[in-house]
C-alpha positions in Angstrom: 90.4 -84.5 -55.1 87.3 -84.4 -52.9 84.2 -82.3 -53.5 84.4 -78.6 -53.0 82.7 -77.5 -49.7 79.2 -76.2 -50.2 79.0 -72.4 -50.1 75.5 -70.8 -49.8 74.6 -68.8 -52.8 72.5 -65.6 -53.1 68.7 -65.7 -53.2 67.6 -65.9 -56.8 65.0 -63.4 -58.0 63.6 -62.2 -61.3 66.2 -59.6 -61.7 69.1 -62.0 -61.3 67.6 -64.6 -63.5 66.9 -62.0 -66.2 70.5 -60.7 -65.9 71.9 -64.2 -66.3 69.8 -64.8 -69.4 70.9 -61.5 -70.9 74.6 -62.3 -70.3 74.2 -65.6 -71.9 72.6 -63.9 -75.0 75.3 -61.2 -75.0 78.0 -63.9 -75.1 76.5 -65.9 -77.8 75.5 -68.9 -75.6 79.1 -69.6 -74.8 78.9 -69.2 -71.0 79.3 -72.6 -69.5 79.4 -71.6 -65.8 78.7 -68.6 -63.6 80.5 -68.0 -60.4 79.8 -65.5 -57.6 82.1 -64.4 -54.9 83.0 -61.3 -52.9 81.1 -59.0 -50.5 77.6 -59.6 -51.9 78.0 -63.4 -51.5 79.2 -62.9 -47.9 76.4 -60.4 -47.0 73.7 -62.4 -48.9 72.3 -59.2 -50.4 72.9 -59.1 -54.2 71.8 -55.4 -54.2 74.6 -54.4 -51.7 77.1 -52.7 -54.0 78.2 -54.6 -57.1 77.6 -58.3 -57.5 80.8 -60.0 -58.5 80.0 -62.5 -61.3 82.6 -64.6 -63.2 81.5 -66.0 -66.5 83.4 -69.1 -67.6 83.1 -69.4 -71.4 83.9 -72.1 -73.9 86.4 -69.8 -75.7 86.9 -66.1 -76.4 86.0 -66.5 -80.0 82.9 -68.3 -79.1 81.9 -65.6 -76.6 82.6 -62.6 -78.8 83.3 -63.7 -82.3 86.5 -62.5 -84.0 87.6 -59.0 -83.0 89.3 -56.9 -80.4 87.4 -58.1 -77.4 88.4 -61.7 -78.0 92.0 -60.6 -78.5 92.1 -58.5 -75.3 90.6 -61.3 -73.3 93.2 -63.7 -74.7 96.2 -61.3 -74.3 95.4 -60.2 -70.7 92.6 -62.2 -69.2 90.1 -61.5 -67.9 87.8 -58.9 -69.5 85.6 -56.9 -67.2 82.2 -55.3 -68.0 79.3 -53.6 -66.2 75.7 -54.9 -66.3 72.5 -54.0 -64.5 68.9 -55.3 -64.3 65.9 -53.7 -62.7 63.8 -55.8 -60.3 60.2 -55.3 -61.3 58.9 -56.2 -57.8 61.0 -54.0 -55.6 62.0 -51.3 -58.1 65.6 -51.8 -57.1 68.4 -52.2 -59.6 70.8 -55.1 -59.6 74.3 -53.9 -60.5 77.0 -56.4 -61.4 80.7 -56.4 -62.3 80.9 -59.1 -64.9 84.2 -60.8 -65.5 84.7 -63.1 -68.5 87.4 -65.8 -68.8 87.6 -69.1 -70.7 87.2 -72.3 -68.7 90.7 -73.3 -70.0 92.3 -70.1 -68.7 90.4 -70.3 -65.4 91.7 -73.9 -64.8 95.2 -72.7 -65.6 94.9 -69.5 -63.6 93.8 -71.5 -60.5 96.8 -73.9 -60.8 100.5 -73.6 -60.5 100.8 -72.9 -64.2 100.3 -69.2 -63.4 103.0 -67.5 -61.4 100.7 -64.5 -60.9 98.3 -64.9 -58.0 95.4 -63.0 -59.6 93.1 -66.1 -60.0 94.4 -68.6 -57.5 94.7 -66.0 -54.8 91.2 -64.6 -55.5 89.4 -68.0 -55.8 90.9 -69.4 -52.7 88.1 -67.5 -51.0 84.5 -68.9 -50.7 82.8 -69.1 -54.1 79.4 -70.2 -55.2 78.7 -71.8 -58.5 75.5 -70.0 -59.5 75.0 -71.9 -62.8 76.7 -74.6 -64.8 75.8 -76.1 -68.1 76.0 -79.7 -66.9 77.5 -81.9 -64.2 80.8 -82.2 -65.9 81.3 -78.5 -66.2 80.3 -78.0 -62.5 82.9 -80.7 -61.5 85.6 -78.9 -63.5 84.8 -75.6 -61.9 84.8 -77.2 -58.4 88.1 -78.9 -59.1 89.6 -75.6 -60.2 88.4 -73.8 -57.0 90.0 -76.5 -54.8 93.2 -76.3 -56.9 93.3 -72.5 -56.3 93.2 -73.1 -52.5 96.0 -75.6 -52.8 98.1 -73.4 -55.0 97.9 -70.5 -52.6 98.8 -72.6 -49.5 101.7 -74.3 -51.2 103.2 -71.0 -52.3 102.4 -69.1 -49.1 103.3 -71.8 -46.5 107.1 -71.5 -46.7 106.9 -67.9 -45.7 104.5 -68.3 -42.8 105.0 -69.5 -39.2 105.6 -73.2 -38.9 102.6 -73.8 -36.7 99.4 -72.1 -35.6 95.7 -72.1 -36.1 94.0 -72.7 -39.5 92.5 -69.2 -39.3 95.9 -67.6 -38.8 97.3 -69.7 -41.7 94.7 -68.4 -44.1 95.0 -64.8 -42.9 98.7 -64.9 -43.7 98.2 -66.5 -47.1 95.5 -64.1 -48.1 97.6 -61.2 -46.9 100.3 -62.2 -49.3 97.9 -62.5 -52.2 96.2 -59.1 -51.4 99.6 -57.4 -51.4 100.2 -58.3 -55.1 97.3 -56.1 -56.3 96.4 -52.5 -56.0 94.1 -52.6 -53.0 91.8 -49.9 -51.7 90.5 -51.9 -48.7 91.8 -51.0 -45.2 94.5 -53.2 -43.6 93.2 -56.2 -41.8 90.8 -57.2 -44.6 92.5 -60.7 -45.0 92.0 -61.4 -41.3 88.3 -60.4 -41.5 87.7 -62.7 -44.4 89.6 -65.6 -42.7 87.6 -65.3 -39.5 84.3 -64.8 -41.2 84.8 -67.9 -43.3 86.6 -70.0 -40.7 84.5 -73.1 -41.2 85.0 -73.0 -45.0 88.7 -72.6 -44.7 89.0 -75.4 -42.1 87.0 -77.7 -44.5 89.1 -76.8 -47.5 92.4 -77.3 -45.6 91.3 -80.7 -44.5 90.4 -81.7 -48.1 93.8 -80.6 -49.5 96.0 -81.5 -46.5 97.8 -84.3 -48.3 98.7 -82.2 -51.3 100.3 -79.2 -49.6 103.7 -80.8 -48.9 106.4 -79.2 -46.7 105.6 -81.6 -44.0 102.2 -80.1 -43.5 99.8 -81.7 -41.0 96.5 -80.8 -39.4 95.2 -81.6 -36.0 91.6 -81.0 -34.9 88.6 -79.7 -36.7 86.9 -76.4 -37.4 88.5 -72.9 -37.3 90.4 -73.8 -34.1 92.2 -76.7 -35.8 96.0 -76.3 -35.7 98.5 -76.9 -38.4 102.3 -77.6 -38.5 104.8 -77.6 -41.3 108.5 -78.0 -41.9 109.6 -76.2 -45.0 113.3 -76.2 -45.7 115.4 -73.0 -45.6 116.0 -72.9 -49.3 112.2 -73.2 -50.0 111.5 -70.4 -47.6 114.0 -68.1 -49.3 112.8 -68.9 -52.7 109.1 -68.4 -51.7 109.9 -64.9 -50.2 111.7 -63.9 -53.4 108.8 -65.1 -55.5 106.3 -63.1 -53.5 108.3 -60.0 -53.8 108.4 -60.5 -57.6 104.6 -61.1 -57.6 104.0 -57.8 -55.8 105.8 -55.9 -58.5 104.2 -58.0 -61.3 100.8 -57.9 -59.8 100.6 -54.1 -59.3 101.8 -53.5 -62.9 99.2 -55.9 -64.3 96.5 -54.4 -62.0 97.2 -51.0 -63.7 97.1 -52.7 -67.2 93.8 -54.3 -66.4 92.3 -51.0 -65.1 93.3 -49.3 -68.3 91.8 -52.1 -70.4 88.6 -51.9 -68.4 88.2 -48.2 -69.5 87.4 -49.6 -72.9 85.2 -52.5 -71.9 83.5 -51.1 -68.7 80.8 -48.5 -69.5 81.4 -45.6 -67.2 84.7 -47.2 -66.3 86.3 -44.0 -64.8 83.2 -43.4 -62.6 83.3 -47.0 -61.5 86.9 -46.7 -60.5 86.1 -43.5 -58.5 83.1 -45.1 -56.8 85.1 -48.2 -55.8 88.0 -46.1 -54.4 85.6 -43.9 -52.5 83.7 -46.8 -51.0 86.8 -48.5 -49.6 89.0 -45.5 -48.7 86.3 -43.1 -47.4 87.8 -40.2 -49.4 86.2 -38.3 -52.2 87.7 -39.1 -55.6 87.2 -36.5 -58.3 88.1 -37.4 -61.9 89.8 -34.4 -63.6 88.4 -33.3 -66.9 91.7 -33.9 -68.6 91.6 -37.6 -67.5 88.1 -37.9 -69.0 89.2 -36.3 -72.3 92.4 -38.3 -72.8 92.7 -41.1 -70.2 95.6 -42.9 -71.9 97.7 -39.8 -71.6 96.7 -38.4 -68.1 95.6 -41.5 -66.2 99.1 -42.4 -65.1 99.6 -39.1 -63.3 96.2 -39.4 -61.8 96.9 -42.9 -60.5 100.3 -41.8 -59.1 98.6 -39.0 -57.2 96.1 -41.4 -55.7 99.0 -43.8 -54.7 100.8 -40.9 -53.0 97.7 -40.1 -51.1 97.5 -43.7 -49.8 94.3 -44.5 -51.7 96.1 -47.4 -53.4 98.4 -49.8 -51.6 
């Protein structure tokens, strides 16, 4: 598989460097690579909201030692934490959502070994490798990222139109992946991402063209390149059924991960409210009873938000 297309990373400053050093100490020197993706990567401003960092570690035991955090990360990867670091020059505060997963689980989660699209759907989008322990680790991470893109296209293609532009192809594929999670973003988000990163997706599609199958072929270059495919009828029916199942599975696992984050993410309830408000434009108030006993009352609270259309 060819090299992963270059994705411009954020500007490094003292706050980001200090944060990365602290995260390495916090995880006992077991972090072998750091990835960044999401809105801050696209905007180029690491102080715009929460910086999405993925820490790839040697193993959960190496990152935490024996105990509940290692067990939780193994049972339902990944674990999510909050971290912040003040910038001494600008007096701004860098805030990050820090996600921890083992390199082994990351490779598996980007491949067809995972039915769930949580990782291979997420990391089919542009990602920058911020740090890597060595060249071999960086190569493993790049290979996993390309594998994620291939996994998403192979599983999405039988349900999509048989021909069209590369941008439309990725918009349809990302839409399928987004629909498997509890999303707060407005509709059309997949299209915005596909168009904003058109050159990246065109390059990725060209790299994995021969591995997609289903009679896939590509003509032209850049975002206006056109694809064609010829999936058989059985494959199309099976793929549609699989995506329906992923939607149910993914939303249930999204809730499970949110509940788990309450115990790992300092201020987890306030973070959830902030994220929902930011994307929905509606005020979210956490009731006192939910704060007192989240495991008892969180379910009714989530159900109310779902009925209001905050979650999709």
